[in-house]
C-alpha positions in Angstrom: 14.2 16.9 -26.1 13.5 20.5 -25.5 10.4 21.6 -23.6 7.6 22.7 -25.7 5.1 21.3 -28.1 7.0 18.0 -28.8 7.6 17.4 -25.1 3.9 18.0 -24.3 2.8 15.6 -27.1 5.3 12.9 -25.8 3.9 13.3 -22.3 0.3 13.1 -23.5 1.2 9.9 -25.5 2.9 8.3 -22.5 -0.1 9.1 -20.3 -2.5 7.7 -22.9 -0.4 4.5 -23.1 -0.1 4.2 -19.4 -3.9 4.5 -18.8 -4.6 2.1 -21.6 -2.2 -0.4 -20.1 -0.3 -0.7 -23.3 2.9 0.8 -22.0 5.8 -1.6 -22.5 6.8 -3.2 -19.3 10.3 -4.1 -18.2 10.6 -7.6 -16.9 11.3 -7.7 -13.1 12.8 -10.7 -11.4 12.6 -10.7 -7.6 14.5 -13.2 -5.4 13.3 -13.9 -1.8 16.4 -12.1 -0.4 15.8 -9.0 -2.5 12.2 -8.8 -1.5 12.9 -9.3 2.2 15.8 -6.7 2.2 13.8 -4.1 0.2 10.7 -4.5 2.3 12.7 -4.2 5.5 14.4 -1.1 4.2 11.0 0.4 3.4 9.6 -0.4 6.8 12.7 0.9 8.5 12.3 4.2 6.6 8.7 4.5 7.7 9.4 3.7 11.3 10.5 6.6 13.6 14.3 6.9 13.6 17.0 9.5 14.2 17.8 11.5 11.1 20.0 14.5 10.7 18.2 17.6 9.5 20.0 20.7 8.1 19.0 23.9 9.8 20.0 27.4 8.7 20.8 29.8 11.6 19.0 33.1 11.2 20.4 35.0 14.2 23.6 34.9 16.1 23.7 33.7 19.7 24.2 36.3 22.4 26.9 35.7 24.9 29.9 35.0 22.6 28.5 32.1 20.6 30.4 31.2 17.4 27.3 30.7 15.2 27.0 33.0 12.2 23.9 34.2 10.4 23.2 31.8 7.4 25.3 29.0 9.0 24.0 25.5 8.1 24.1 23.0 10.9 23.0 19.4 11.0 20.8 18.6 14.0 19.7 15.1 15.0 15.9 14.9 14.9 13.5 12.0 15.5 11.3 11.4 12.5 7.5 10.6 12.9 6.0 7.3 12.0 5.0 7.2 8.3 2.2 4.9 7.3 2.9 1.6 5.7 1.2 1.5 2.3 0.6 -0.9 -0.5 1.9 1.6 -3.0 5.0 2.1 -0.8 5.9 -1.6 -0.7 5.2 -1.9 -4.4 7.4 1.1 -5.2 10.3 -0.3 -3.1 10.2 -3.4 -5.2 10.0 -1.5 -8.5 6.6 -2.8 -9.5 3.1 -1.3 -9.7 0.4 -1.7 -7.0 -1.6 -3.6 -9.6 1.3 -6.1 -10.1 1.7 -6.5 -6.4 -2.0 -7.3 -5.9 -1.8 -9.8 -8.8 1.2 -11.5 -7.2 -0.5 -11.7 -3.8 -3.6 -13.3 -5.3 -3.8 -17.0 -4.5 -4.3 -17.9 -8.2 -1.0 -16.3 -9.2 1.4 -18.4 -11.3 5.1 -17.9 -10.9 5.5 -16.5 -14.4 2.8 -13.9 -14.9 3.1 -10.7 -17.0 6.3 -8.8 -16.6 7.1 -9.8 -13.0 8.8 -13.1 -12.2 8.9 -14.3 -8.6 9.6 -17.6 -7.0 7.1 -19.1 -4.5 9.4 -18.0 -1.6 9.7 -14.5 -2.9 5.9 -14.4 -3.2 5.6 -15.6 0.4 7.8 -12.7 1.4 5.6 -10.2 -0.5 2.5 -11.6 1.1 4.1 -11.1 4.6 4.9 -7.5 3.6 1.3 -7.0 2.6 0.2 -8.5 5.9 2.4 -6.0 7.7 0.7 -3.1 5.8 -2.7 -4.6 6.7 -1.7 -5.0 10.4 -0.6 -1.3 10.5 -4.0 -0.2 9.0 -5.9 -2.4 11.4 -4.1 -0.9 14.4 -5.1 2.6 13.1 -8.7 1.6 13.5 -8.2 1.7 17.3 -6.4 5.0 17.4 -9.2 7.4 16.5 -9.2 8.8 12.9 -9.8 5.6 11.1 -11.4 6.5 7.8 -8.1 6.2 5.9 -7.4 2.9 7.6 -10.9 1.6 6.7 -10.4 2.6 3.1 -7.0 0.9 3.0 -8.4 -2.3 4.5 -11.2 -2.4 2.0 -8.8 -2.1 -0.9 -5.9 -4.3 0.5 -7.7 -7.0 2.4 -11.2 -6.7 0.8 -12.9 -5.9 4.0 -16.6 -5.1 3.9 -18.8 -2.8 5.9 -21.5 -5.3 6.2 -21.6 -9.0 6.8 -22.6 -11.1 3.8 -24.2 -14.5 4.6 -24.9 -17.0 1.9 -27.2 -19.8 2.8 -28.9 -21.7 -0.1 -31.2 -23.6 2.3 -32.4 -20.5 4.0 -34.9 -19.5 1.3 -36.4 -23.0 1.3 -36.7 -22.9 5.1 -38.6 -19.6 5.0 -41.0 -21.0 2.3 -41.6 -24.1 4.4 -42.2 -22.0 7.5 -44.7 -19.7 5.6 -46.5 -22.9 4.4 -46.8 -24.2 8.0 -48.1 -20.9 9.3 -50.7 -20.6 6.6 -51.9 -24.2 7.3 -52.1 -23.4 11.0 -54.1 -20.3 10.4 -56.6 -22.2 8.3 -57.4 -24.7 11.1 
């Protein structure tokens, strides 16, 4: 298809279908070994490691060096730690973040939507999600933590405040108020 009006209309239609969740989904079957291997590959990619980076030489060395202007040379460089993310582990498995969250949900059934996983593969996915949560949790202790807090609220359903539910508490307060009013009347 050539770029232009037809291409733009197709893109608009695809975006509309995607945001309306009516886009046809390809069925994905994940085995425990596939999940474990893909997640490990993702975490290895994120972790610091030695990688070769191509550098272009812009000036020649003085003193008889053999480097030429414009020469490309591969130099080993240590990469920085990349954050572990939910979208990252979902992408490495070829599924959406929404599908990953559905699978990690305790109410998930082995055949749900367009993704099929065995209970053991699901356990591997939950452990991957746990590793992402642990990474974000550690970031809370390293200073700039607003991104980590946001991630934990979305991944692990963390809350800023403690929520306490006690059905008997309201009855206790009412009884206490009654005793106080009786004591004041005496």
